OpenMM code with the backbone's topology and positions (N, CA, C; nanometers):
from openmm import Vec3, app, unit

residues = "MET SER SER HIS SER PRO ASP PRO ASP PRO SER THR THR PRO GLY LEU GLU PRO GLY GLY SER VAL PRO PRO GLY GLU THR PRO PRO ALA GLU ALA SER THR ALA SER GLU ALA GLY PRO HIS ARG SER LEU LYS ARG GLY TRP SER LYS GLY PRO LEU VAL ILE ILE VAL LEU LEU ALA VAL LEU VAL ALA LEU PHE PHE LEU ALA TYR GLY ILE VAL LEU ALA LEU".split()
positions = [
    Vec3(0.0942, -0.1111, 0.0034),
    Vec3(-0.0376, 0.0061, 0.0086),
    Vec3(0.0690, 0.1357, -0.0061),
    Vec3(0.0182, 0.2403, -0.0748),
    Vec3(0.1511, 0.3187, -0.1459),
    Vec3(0.0913, 0.4339, -0.0280),
    Vec3(0.1943, 0.5018, 0.0456),
    Vec3(0.1641, 0.6439, 0.1414),
    Vec3(0.1077, 0.7776, 0.0497),
    Vec3(0.1220, 0.7841, -0.0912),
    Vec3(0.0630, 0.8865, -0.1361),
    Vec3(-0.0666, 0.8588, -0.1265),
    Vec3(-0.1122, 0.9991, -0.0940),
    Vec3(-0.2100, 1.0550, -0.1023),
    Vec3(-0.2778, 1.0850, -0.2806),
    Vec3(-0.3986, 0.9953, -0.3108),
    Vec3(-0.4528, 1.0710, -0.4367),
    Vec3(-0.5029, 1.1740, -0.4532),
    Vec3(-0.5579, 1.2500, -0.3521),
    Vec3(-0.6013, 1.4206, -0.3820),
    Vec3(-0.5060, 1.5040, -0.4215),
    Vec3(-0.5188, 1.6502, -0.4187),
    Vec3(-0.3866, 1.7227, -0.4899),
    Vec3(-0.3619, 1.7960, -0.3632),
    Vec3(-0.2395, 1.8325, -0.3610),
    Vec3(-0.2103, 1.8848, -0.2698),
    Vec3(-0.2586, 2.0549, -0.2748),
    Vec3(-0.3061, 2.1173, -0.1545),
    Vec3(-0.3813, 2.2805, -0.1597),
    Vec3(-0.2669, 2.3595, -0.1437),
    Vec3(-0.1333, 2.2957, -0.0798),
    Vec3(-0.0454, 2.4014, -0.2094),
    Vec3(0.0442, 2.4248, -0.3009),
    Vec3(0.0210, 2.2608, -0.3603),
    Vec3(0.0536, 2.3323, -0.4855),
    Vec3(-0.0121, 2.3447, -0.5939),
    Vec3(-0.1686, 2.3148, -0.5666),
    Vec3(-0.2595, 2.3247, -0.6555),
    Vec3(-0.2954, 2.4589, -0.7036),
    Vec3(-0.2353, 2.5470, -0.8273),
    Vec3(-0.2908, 2.6637, -0.8808),
    Vec3(-0.4309, 2.6882, -0.8603),
    Vec3(-0.5048, 2.8258, -0.8283),
    Vec3(-0.6034, 2.8938, -0.8269),
    Vec3(-0.6795, 2.8681, -0.7058),
    Vec3(-0.5906, 2.7961, -0.5576),
    Vec3(-0.6974, 2.7922, -0.4760),
    Vec3(-0.6440, 2.8840, -0.4007),
    Vec3(-0.7127, 2.9855, -0.3045),
    Vec3(-0.6793, 3.0468, -0.2326),
    Vec3(-0.6865, 3.0004, -0.0860),
    Vec3(-0.5608, 3.0860, 0.0199),
    Vec3(-0.5643, 3.0266, 0.1681),
    Vec3(-0.6434, 2.9381, 0.2291),
    Vec3(-0.6594, 2.8341, 0.2786),
    Vec3(-0.7682, 2.8029, 0.3195),
    Vec3(-0.8139, 2.6556, 0.2594),
    Vec3(-0.8169, 2.6674, 0.1041),
    Vec3(-0.8375, 2.6214, -0.0252),
    Vec3(-0.9541, 2.5949, -0.0251),
    Vec3(-1.0084, 2.7387, -0.0304),
    Vec3(-1.1261, 2.7334, -0.0940),
    Vec3(-1.1178, 2.7814, -0.2475),
    Vec3(-1.1569, 2.8244, -0.3409),
    Vec3(-1.1519, 2.8577, -0.4505),
    Vec3(-1.2553, 2.9658, -0.5430),
    Vec3(-1.1632, 3.0986, -0.5663),
    Vec3(-1.2246, 3.2325, -0.6104),
    Vec3(-1.3006, 3.1801, -0.6802),
    Vec3(-1.4277, 3.2967, -0.6869),
    Vec3(-1.5349, 3.3281, -0.7770),
    Vec3(-1.4499, 3.3168, -0.9322),
    Vec3(-1.5147, 3.2249, -1.0366),
    Vec3(-1.4933, 3.2385, -1.1762),
    Vec3(-1.3481, 3.1046, -1.2225),
    Vec3(-1.3217, 3.0622, -1.0711),
    Vec3(-1.2373, 2.9305, -1.1096),
    Vec3(-1.2736, 2.7848, -1.0486),
    Vec3(-1.2742, 2.6993, -1.1903),
    Vec3(-1.2976, 2.5373, -1.2098),
    Vec3(-1.2574, 2.5192, -0.9989),
    Vec3(-1.2856, 2.4460, -0.9329),
    Vec3(-1.2190, 2.3949, -0.8268),
    Vec3(-1.1259, 2.2492, -0.9420),
    Vec3(-1.0492, 2.2244, -0.8409),
    Vec3(-0.9955, 2.0909, -0.8839),
    Vec3(-1.0016, 1.9209, -0.8884),
    Vec3(-1.0208, 1.8810, -1.0216),
    Vec3(-1.0264, 1.7416, -1.0057),
    Vec3(-1.0150, 1.6766, -0.8804),
    Vec3(-1.0836, 1.5163, -0.8439),
    Vec3(-1.0444, 1.4753, -0.7428),
    Vec3(-0.9782, 1.3371, -0.8258),
    Vec3(-0.8812, 1.2849, -0.7165),
    Vec3(-0.7910, 1.1798, -0.7915),
    Vec3(-0.8904, 1.0481, -0.7912),
    Vec3(-0.8177, 0.9750, -0.8300),
    Vec3(-0.9335, 0.8393, -0.8596),
    Vec3(-0.8410, 0.7445, -0.8483),
    Vec3(-0.9069, 0.6577, -0.7050),
    Vec3(-0.8330, 0.5450, -0.6500),
    Vec3(-0.8408, 0.4348, -0.7124),
    Vec3(-0.9072, 0.3782, -0.8131),
    Vec3(-0.9082, 0.2642, -0.8893),
    Vec3(-0.8055, 0.2804, -1.0451),
    Vec3(-0.7958, 0.1665, -1.0734),
    Vec3(-0.7205, 0.2456, -1.1798),
    Vec3(-0.7773, 0.2293, -1.2945),
    Vec3(-0.9091, 0.1828, -1.3085),
    Vec3(-0.9763, 0.1877, -1.3966),
    Vec3(-1.1747, 0.1410, -1.3568),
    Vec3(-1.2379, 0.1995, -1.4659),
    Vec3(-1.3257, 0.2433, -1.4240),
    Vec3(-1.4427, 0.1265, -1.4928),
    Vec3(-1.5641, 0.1227, -1.4895),
    Vec3(-1.6674, 0.0503, -1.5274),
    Vec3(-1.6640, -0.1184, -1.4869),
    Vec3(-1.7197, -0.1700, -1.5591),
    Vec3(-1.7430, -0.3230, -1.5230),
    Vec3(-1.6206, -0.4376, -1.4733),
    Vec3(-1.6539, -0.5159, -1.3769),
    Vec3(-1.4885, -0.6174, -1.3846),
    Vec3(-1.4947, -0.7175, -1.4790),
    Vec3(-1.5963, -0.7111, -1.5683),
    Vec3(-1.5491, -0.8124, -1.6439),
    Vec3(-1.6501, -0.7722, -1.7608),
    Vec3(-1.5687, -0.8402, -1.8741),
    Vec3(-1.7060, -0.7548, -1.9964),
    Vec3(-1.7804, -0.8556, -2.0538),
    Vec3(-1.9452, -0.7662, -2.0693),
    Vec3(-2.0502, -0.8121, -2.0937),
    Vec3(-2.0819, -0.8825, -2.2338),
    Vec3(-2.0234, -1.0360, -2.2337),
    Vec3(-1.9952, -1.0953, -2.4309),
    Vec3(-2.1767, -1.0764, -2.4430),
    Vec3(-2.1824, -1.1950, -2.3269),
    Vec3(-2.3193, -1.2629, -2.3859),
    Vec3(-2.5011, -1.1607, -2.3748),
    Vec3(-2.5369, -1.1771, -2.4162),
    Vec3(-2.6618, -1.1610, -2.3885),
    Vec3(-2.7548, -1.1597, -2.3478),
    Vec3(-2.8902, -1.2179, -2.3552),
    Vec3(-3.0283, -1.2784, -2.2139),
    Vec3(-3.0000, -1.4306, -2.2629),
    Vec3(-2.9887, -1.5167, -2.0912),
    Vec3(-2.9576, -1.6621, -2.1193),
    Vec3(-3.1312, -1.6697, -2.1950),
    Vec3(-3.0840, -1.8084, -2.2768),
    Vec3(-3.2196, -1.9047, -2.3111),
    Vec3(-3.3702, -1.9260, -2.2305),
    Vec3(-3.3326, -1.9064, -2.0795),
    Vec3(-3.4310, -1.9457, -2.0160),
    Vec3(-3.5181, -1.8273, -1.9572),
    Vec3(-3.4908, -1.7827, -1.9636),
    Vec3(-3.5784, -1.6169, -1.9480),
    Vec3(-3.6387, -1.5881, -2.0136),
    Vec3(-3.5406, -1.5740, -2.1854),
    Vec3(-3.6583, -1.5032, -2.3335),
    Vec3(-3.7068, -1.6322, -2.3290),
    Vec3(-3.7242, -1.7093, -2.3437),
    Vec3(-3.8298, -1.8377, -2.3613),
    Vec3(-3.9263, -1.8165, -2.2820),
    Vec3(-3.9259, -1.7694, -2.1525),
    Vec3(-4.0344, -1.7797, -2.0918),
    Vec3(-4.1141, -1.6328, -2.0796),
    Vec3(-4.0412, -1.5134, -2.1513),
    Vec3(-4.0752, -1.4141, -2.2086),
    Vec3(-4.1884, -1.4530, -2.3169),
    Vec3(-4.1302, -1.5031, -2.3981),
    Vec3(-4.2405, -1.5304, -2.5172),
    Vec3(-4.3203, -1.6353, -2.5362),
    Vec3(-4.3300, -1.6836, -2.4433),
    Vec3(-4.4101, -1.7698, -2.3930),
    Vec3(-4.5024, -1.7285, -2.3012),
    Vec3(-4.5026, -1.6425, -2.2847),
    Vec3(-4.6265, -1.5551, -2.1439),
    Vec3(-4.6583, -1.4353, -2.2860),
    Vec3(-4.5707, -1.4039, -2.4000),
    Vec3(-4.6527, -1.2874, -2.4588),
    Vec3(-4.7630, -1.3879, -2.5888),
    Vec3(-4.7047, -1.4853, -2.5830),
    Vec3(-4.7663, -1.5598, -2.7188),
    Vec3(-4.9163, -1.5873, -2.6046),
    Vec3(-4.9314, -1.6679, -2.4822),
    Vec3(-5.0381, -1.6927, -2.4303),
    Vec3(-5.1298, -1.5499, -2.4132),
    Vec3(-5.0221, -1.4676, -2.3865),
    Vec3(-5.1526, -1.3476, -2.3738),
    Vec3(-5.2548, -1.3079, -2.4786),
    Vec3(-5.1640, -1.3436, -2.6145),
    Vec3(-5.2347, -1.2967, -2.7268),
    Vec3(-5.3290, -1.3924, -2.7467),
    Vec3(-5.2848, -1.4864, -2.7690),
    Vec3(-5.4239, -1.6131, -2.7178),
    Vec3(-5.4940, -1.6025, -2.7241),
    Vec3(-5.5455, -1.5322, -2.5500),
    Vec3(-5.5598, -1.5314, -2.4783),
    Vec3(-5.7139, -1.3803, -2.5364),
    Vec3(-5.6543, -1.2536, -2.5989),
    Vec3(-5.6813, -1.1816, -2.6174),
    Vec3(-5.7599, -1.2226, -2.7981),
    Vec3(-5.6572, -1.3195, -2.8717),
    Vec3(-5.7612, -1.3469, -2.9777),
    Vec3(-5.8918, -1.3898, -2.9136),
    Vec3(-5.8939, -1.5669, -2.8279),
    Vec3(-5.9965, -1.6282, -2.8002),
    Vec3(-6.1217, -1.5037, -2.7456),
    Vec3(-6.0681, -1.4488, -2.6819),
    Vec3(-6.1610, -1.3442, -2.6079),
    Vec3(-6.2271, -1.2269, -2.7153),
    Vec3(-6.1507, -1.1790, -2.8359),
    Vec3(-6.1930, -1.1669, -2.8849),
    Vec3(-6.3521, -1.2404, -3.0016),
    Vec3(-6.3000, -1.3652, -3.0211),
    Vec3(-6.4105, -1.4356, -3.0972),
    Vec3(-6.5026, -1.4777, -2.9933),
    Vec3(-6.5363, -1.5253, -2.8554),
    Vec3(-6.5950, -1.5086, -2.8096),
    Vec3(-6.7063, -1.3949, -2.8000),
    Vec3(-6.6783, -1.2175, -2.8086),
    Vec3(-6.7481, -1.1545, -2.8153),
    Vec3(-6.8157, -1.1588, -2.9336),
    Vec3(-6.7553, -1.1454, -2.9965),
    Vec3(-6.7829, -1.1533, -3.1458),
    Vec3(-6.9074, -1.2672, -3.1803),
    Vec3(-6.9343, -1.4004, -3.1243),
    Vec3(-7.0608, -1.4525, -3.1619),
    Vec3(-7.1750, -1.4485, -3.0664),
] * unit.nanometer
topology = app.Topology()
chain = topology.addChain("A")
for resn in residues:
    res = topology.addResidue(resn, chain)
    for name in ("N", "CA", "C"):
        topology.addAtom(name, app.Element.getBySymbol(name[0]), res)
């Protein structure tokens, strides 16, 4: 573990007033990141698995068949 702080040093950061405040019109310094990279830890190569996709399609077909049968019953 390094003893180096990732935060900017207020004594060497330009644009700061004494005490660490930022004068009007200045952009505050960016904070440092402690992570080596941002984002997910693993790449997302796969899409939906087959099980949930099949269940969703079956439910959609069942709902469509229900409304088709309901429409036919009302038409009689």
